[in-house]
MIZADO-358267 format. One record per residue: residue in one letter; x, y, z of N, C-alpha, C in turn. Coordinates in pm, 1 decimal, decimal comma. Atoms other than C-alpha are relative to their C-alpha. Layout:
r:a; n.u:X; n.v:Y; n.w:Z; ca.u:X; ca.v:Y; ca.w:Z; c.u:X; c.v:Y; c.w:Z $
...
This chain:
r:m; n.u:6,2; n.v:137,7; n.w:48,3; ca.u:-7357,9; ca.v:-1706,0; ca.w:-207,1; c.u:-76,2; c.v:-6,2; c.w:-132,1 $
r:n; n.u:81,9; n.v:1,5; n.w:120,6; ca.u:-7631,5; ca.v:-1647,3; ca.w:-465,3; c.u:73,5; c.v:65,8; c.w:-116,1 $
r:n; n.u:-76,5; n.v:-70,7; n.w:102,0; ca.u:-7406,4; ca.v:-1403,2; ca.w:-652,8; c.u:108,9; c.v:-90,9; c.w:-58,3 $
r:e; n.u:-103,7; n.v:93,2; n.w:44,6; ca.u:-7128,3; ca.v:-1664,7; ca.w:-668,5; c.u:-58,4; c.v:-106,1; c.w:-93,1 $
r:l; n.u:64,6; n.v:100,7; n.w:84,3; ca.u:-7368,3; ca.v:-1921,4; ca.w:-809,4; c.u:-37,3; c.v:57,3; c.w:-136,3 $
r:t; n.u:35,3; n.v:-65,6; n.w:126,1; ca.u:-7485,7; ca.v:-1674,3; ca.w:-1070,5; c.u:123,8; c.v:16,0; c.w:-87,7 $
r:e; n.u:-124,7; n.v:-15,0; n.w:75,3; ca.u:-7125,7; ca.v:-1601,9; ca.w:-1171,4; c.u:47,3; c.v:-134,3; c.w:-55,0 $
r:m; n.u:-39,7; n.v:133,9; n.w:45,5; ca.u:-7049,8; ca.v:-1974,5; ca.w:-1190,3; c.u:-87,8; c.v:-45,5; c.w:-116,1 $
r:a; n.u:92,5; n.v:38,3; n.w:106,9; ca.u:-7358,4; ca.v:-2031,7; ca.w:-1402,7; c.u:29,9; c.v:78,1; c.w:-127,3 $
r:d; n.u:-35,8; n.v:-81,5; n.w:116,7; ca.u:-7259,3; ca.v:-1744,4; ca.w:-1632,5; c.u:126,0; c.v:-53,2; c.w:-68,0 $
r:r; n.u:-124,5; n.v:55,7; n.w:55,8; ca.u:-6908,3; ca.v:-1886,3; ca.w:-1675,2; c.u:-26,5; c.v:-132,1; c.w:-70,6 $
r:a; n.u:33,1; n.v:129,7; n.w:60,2; ca.u:-7049,1; ca.v:-2231,4; ca.w:-1744,4; c.u:-72,6; c.v:18,9; c.w:-132,4 $
r:a; n.u:73,9; n.v:-26,4; n.w:124,4; ca.u:-7285,2; ca.v:-2090,4; ca.w:-2006,1; c.u:93,4; c.v:51,2; c.w:-109,0 $
r:k; n.u:-96,9; n.v:-51,2; n.w:98,0; ca.u:-7002,0; ca.v:-1899,6; ca.w:-2176,5; c.u:89,6; c.v:-112,5; c.w:-50,9 $
r:n; n.u:-84,6; n.v:112,8; n.w:40,5; ca.u:-6782,0; ca.v:-2210,0; ca.w:-2176,6; c.u:-75,7; c.v:-95,2; c.w:-91,7 $
r:a; n.u:81,2; n.v:89,8; n.w:83,1; ca.u:-7062,8; ca.v:-2421,5; ca.w:-2317,4; c.u:-24,0; c.v:60,8; c.w:-137,4 $
r:a; n.u:24,1; n.v:-66,6; n.w:128,0; ca.u:-7129,9; ca.v:-2163,7; ca.w:-2587,8; c.u:124,5; c.v:-0,6; c.w:-87,4 $
r:s; n.u:-123,4; n.v:-3,5; n.w:78,8; ca.u:-6764,7; ca.v:-2158,9; ca.w:-2692,3; c.u:49,0; c.v:-139,7; c.w:-38,4 $
r:a; n.u:-44,9; n.v:136,6; n.w:28,5; ca.u:-6728,5; ca.v:-2539,7; ca.w:-2703,4; c.u:-4,7; c.v:-34,2; c.w:-148,7 $
r:p; n.u:0,5; n.v:31,9; n.w:143,7; ca.u:-6840,8; ca.v:-2573,9; ca.w:-3069,0; c.u:111,5; c.v:71,0; c.w:-76,9 $
r:l; n.u:-108,8; n.v:-72,5; n.w:66,3; ca.u:-6589,9; ca.v:-2307,0; ca.w:-3173,5; c.u:134,4; c.v:-65,9; c.w:27,7 $
r:i; n.u:-123,8; n.v:68,3; n.w:-36,7; ca.u:-6313,7; ca.v:-2483,3; ca.w:-2985,4; c.u:11,8; c.v:-130,8; c.w:-77,3 $
r:m; n.u:-2,6; n.v:126,8; n.w:73,5; ca.u:-6407,6; ca.v:-2816,3; ca.w:-3145,2; c.u:27,8; c.v:23,0; c.w:-148,2 $
r:d; n.u:-28,2; n.v:-31,8; n.w:140,2; ca.u:-6409,9; ca.v:-2657,5; ca.w:-3491,9; c.u:148,2; c.v:28,3; c.w:-20,0 $
r:d; n.u:-142,6; n.v:-32,0; n.w:8,1; ca.u:-6059,6; ca.v:-2524,7; ca.w:-3425,8; c.u:83,8; c.v:-126,6; c.w:10,1 $
r:v; n.u:-72,8; n.v:125,9; n.w:-17,0; ca.u:-5939,4; ca.v:-2865,9; ca.w:-3307,0; c.u:-10,3; c.v:-84,6; c.w:-126,5 $
r:i; n.u:20,2; n.v:79,1; n.w:121,8; ca.u:-6089,0; ca.v:-3040,4; ca.w:-3610,6; c.u:80,2; c.v:58,6; c.w:-115,2 $
r:e; n.u:-76,5; n.v:-66,2; n.w:106,2; ca.u:-5931,5; ca.v:-2783,9; ca.w:-3843,1; c.u:149,5; c.v:-29,8; c.w:13,9 $
r:k; n.u:-141,9; n.v:29,8; n.w:-23,1; ca.u:-5590,3; ca.v:-2839,9; ca.w:-3683,3; c.u:30,9; c.v:-145,4; c.w:-31,4 $
r:l; n.u:-21,4; n.v:141,2; n.w:31,2; ca.u:-5626,1; ca.v:-3217,6; ca.w:-3708,9; c.u:-1,9; c.v:-24,2; c.w:-150,3 $
r:d; n.u:3,5; n.v:12,0; n.w:145,9; ca.u:-5722,6; ca.v:-3188,3; ca.w:-4076,3; c.u:130,6; c.v:48,5; c.w:-60,7 $
r:l; n.u:-126,2; n.v:-54,1; n.w:50,1; ca.u:-5413,9; ca.v:-2975,0; ca.w:-4136,5; c.u:114,7; c.v:-96,1; c.w:29,5 $
r:q; n.u:-105,4; n.v:95,4; n.w:-34,4; ca.u:-5192,9; ca.v:-3224,7; ca.w:-3953,4; c.u:-7,0; c.v:-123,3; c.w:-89,3 $
r:r; n.u:14,0; n.v:115,0; n.w:89,9; ca.u:-5335,1; ca.v:-3510,5; ca.w:-4162,3; c.u:52,0; c.v:33,9; c.w:-139,1 $
r:y; n.u:-46,3; n.v:-44,3; n.w:131,8; ca.u:-5270,2; ca.v:-3312,4; ca.w:-4482,2; c.u:153,2; c.v:6,1; c.w:-3,4 $
r:i; n.u:-145,7; n.v:-9,4; n.w:-6,7; ca.u:-4912,0; ca.v:-3235,7; ca.w:-4377,0; c.u:61,4; c.v:-139,5; c.w:7,1 $
r:g; n.u:-49,8; n.v:137,1; n.w:-10,3; ca.u:-4860,3; ca.v:-3601,1; ca.w:-4281,7; c.u:-4,6; c.v:-73,4; c.w:-132,4 $
r:r; n.u:10,6; n.v:65,0; n.w:131,5; ca.u:-4985,5; ca.v:-3723,0; ca.w:-4620,1; c.u:104,2; c.v:54,5; c.w:-96,0 $
r:k; n.u:-99,8; n.v:-61,3; n.w:88,7; ca.u:-4762,6; ca.v:-3475,2; ca.w:-4805,4; c.u:140,5; c.v:-47,4; c.w:36,8 $
r:f; n.u:-130,6; n.v:47,9; n.w:-44,2; ca.u:-4463,6; ca.v:-3578,5; ca.w:-4595,3; c.u:21,0; c.v:-145,1; c.w:-41,9 $
r:e; n.u:-10,1; n.v:140,8; n.w:39,1; ca.u:-4536,2; ca.v:-3946,2; ca.w:-4658,5; c.u:23,4; c.v:-13,0; c.w:-149,9 $
r:e; n.u:-19,4; n.v:4,0; n.w:145,4; ca.u:-4565,4; ca.v:-3884,0; ca.w:-5034,7; c.u:143,9; c.v:36,2; c.w:-36,4 $
r:k; n.u:-136,7; n.v:-43,5; n.w:29,0; ca.u:-4234,2; ca.v:-3698,1; ca.w:-5040,1; c.u:100,3; c.v:-105,9; c.w:43,8 $
r:l; n.u:-90,1; n.v:103,1; n.w:-50,9; ca.u:-4065,2; ca.v:-3964,0; ca.w:-4828,4; c.u:-0,7; c.v:-122,0; c.w:-90,9 $
r:r; n.u:7,4; n.v:115,5; n.w:89,8; ca.u:-4191,9; ca.v:-4243,4; ca.w:-5052,6; c.u:70,0; c.v:27,9; c.w:-132,9 $
r:k; n.u:-69,9; n.v:-34,4; n.w:124,1; ca.u:-4066,1; ca.v:-4059,3; ca.w:-5363,6; c.u:150,2; c.v:-9,5; c.w:19,7 $
r:e; n.u:-143,1; n.v:6,5; n.w:-29,6; ca.u:-3725,4; ca.v:-4023,0; ca.w:-5201,5; c.u:45,6; c.v:-144,9; c.w:13,1 $
r:i; n.u:-37,6; n.v:140,1; n.w:-20,7; ca.u:-3722,0; ca.v:-4389,0; ca.w:-5101,2; c.u:4,3; c.v:-74,0; c.w:-132,5 $
r:y; n.u:4,9; n.v:71,9; n.w:126,6; ca.u:-3824,3; ca.v:-4514,6; ca.w:-5444,0; c.u:106,4; c.v:48,2; c.w:-97,6 $
r:n; n.u:-106,6; n.v:-50,5; n.w:85,8; ca.u:-3557,1; ca.v:-4297,2; ca.w:-5607,4; c.u:138,2; c.v:-28,8; c.w:56,8 $
r:t; n.u:-126,0; n.v:35,2; n.w:-64,1; ca.u:-3287,9; ca.v:-4434,1; ca.w:-5376,7; c.u:14,5; c.v:-151,4; c.w:-2,7 $
r:p; n.u:-17,8; n.v:146,2; n.w:-0,6; ca.u:-3138,2; ca.v:-4781,1; ca.w:-5418,9; c.u:1,9; c.v:-54,1; c.w:144,1 $
r:i; n.u:6,9; n.v:63,7; n.w:-131,3; ca.u:-3248,0; ca.v:-4970,5; ca.w:-5107,6; c.u:-52,6; c.v:-141,5; c.w:-18,6 $
r:s; n.u:39,7; n.v:139,9; n.w:10,7; ca.u:-3336,2; ca.v:-5327,6; ca.w:-5032,3; c.u:-150,6; c.v:-14,1; c.w:-18,0 $
r:s; n.u:142,4; n.v:25,4; n.w:21,0; ca.u:-3670,6; ca.v:-5472,5; ca.w:-5137,1; c.u:-70,3; c.v:-29,9; c.w:132,4 $
r:t; n.u:58,5; n.v:27,3; n.w:-130,7; ca.u:-3726,7; ca.v:-5579,7; ca.w:-4775,6; c.u:-49,1; c.v:129,6; c.w:64,5 $
r:l; n.u:41,1; n.v:-127,9; n.w:-56,4; ca.u:-3738,2; ca.v:-5217,3; ca.w:-4665,6; c.u:-121,0; c.v:54,7; c.w:-73,9 $
r:l; n.u:115,7; n.v:-45,6; n.w:77,4; ca.u:-3978,0; ca.v:-5130,9; ca.w:-4947,8; c.u:-126,1; c.v:-74,6; c.w:41,8 $
r:l; n.u:115,4; n.v:78,7; n.w:-43,7; ca.u:-4207,9; ca.v:-5414,6; ca.w:-4841,5; c.u:-45,8; c.v:44,1; c.w:139,2 $
r:a; n.u:34,4; n.v:-41,9; n.w:-136,0; ca.u:-4194,0; ca.v:-5296,4; ca.w:-4480,3; c.u:-74,7; c.v:132,6; c.w:-0,8 $
r:l; n.u:66,0; n.v:-130,2; n.w:6,5; ca.u:-4305,6; ca.v:-4948,1; ca.w:-4584,6; c.u:-139,5; c.v:-8,8; c.w:-58,2 $
r:n; n.u:133,7; n.v:15,0; n.w:59,3; ca.u:-4610,2; ca.v:-5077,5; ca.w:-4772,3; c.u:-89,7; c.v:-71,9; c.w:91,5 $
């Protein structure tokens, strides 16, 4: 029983120690997704503004 508790405590400590690394990875991925989203939006807006479409659609996109 005591050995199991020690193993559980060791696993918990390892998981807690790796949490900041996991969060850094998540934040990095979110930053990349935001960057890709902004680039996609810029490209899409350029395509839209270079295509004859109704002013109503342009207003809806802004």
